[in-house]
C-alpha positions in Angstrom: -13.5 18.7 -2.8 -10.6 18.1 -5.1 -7.4 19.0 -3.5 -6.2 22.1 -5.3 -1.9 22.0 -5.0 0.2 24.7 -3.0 2.1 26.2 -5.9 5.3 26.3 -4.1 8.5 29.0 -5.2 11.9 29.9 -3.7 11.1 32.6 -0.3 7.7 31.4 0.4 7.2 31.0 3.3 6.7 27.3 4.9 3.8 28.0 7.6 1.1 26.0 9.5 -2.2 26.4 7.4 0.0 24.9 4.4 1.7 21.9 5.9 -2.1 21.3 7.5 -3.4 22.1 3.5 -0.7 19.2 2.1 -1.1 16.7 5.4 -5.4 16.8 4.5 -4.3 16.5 0.4 -2.4 13.5 2.2 -4.5 11.6 4.4 -7.7 11.6 2.0 -5.7 10.6 -0.5 -4.8 7.7 0.7 -7.8 6.5 1.6 -9.7 7.6 -2.2 -7.5 4.2 -3.6 -9.0 0.9 -3.3 -8.3 -2.8 -2.6 -6.2 -4.6 -5.9 -8.4 -6.5 -7.7 -7.7 -9.1 -10.6 -8.8 -6.7 -13.4 -7.8 -3.6 -11.1 -3.7 -2.2 -8.9 -4.9 -1.4 -6.1 -3.4 -1.3 -2.2 -2.1 -4.4 -0.5 -0.5 -4.9 3.0 2.5 -6.7 3.9 2.6 -10.6 3.3 3.5 -11.6 6.5 6.8 -14.1 7.0 8.0 -16.8 5.4 10.8 -18.7 7.3 13.5 -19.7 4.9 13.8 -23.6 3.9 17.4 -25.2 5.2 16.3 -27.8 2.5 14.8 -29.1 -0.1 11.2 -27.2 -0.4 8.1 -30.5 0.2 4.5 -29.5 -0.7 3.7 -28.2 2.3 6.4 -25.4 2.4 4.9 -23.6 -0.7 0.9 -23.7 0.3 2.2 -21.9 3.4 3.5 -19.2 1.1 1.0 -19.4 -1.0 -1.8 -19.6 1.6 0.6 -15.8 3.1 0.3 -14.5 -0.8 -3.4 -14.9 -0.4 -4.4 -14.1 2.7 -1.9 -10.2 2.2 -4.8 -10.1 -0.5 -1.0 -10.2 -3.0 -3.2 -13.6 -4.9 -6.4 -14.4 -5.3 -8.1 -16.5 -3.3 -9.8 -18.2 -6.1 
């Protein structure tokens, strides 16, 4: 069943029933968003922290950054 938003008006009373309805709508919407792909936008998780470099970056540093992005789903594996 599709979420039916409440139309709020000045002076309306906030009730537990209305707040629970809102919470259920948010929960349903957050589960309905697909993972991102190379073709479609979606939800991705945060990438792992990559340490700042104190000198000239190496190939290993760059590959570590790419691996973190891939592991978080921010970049396609291939």
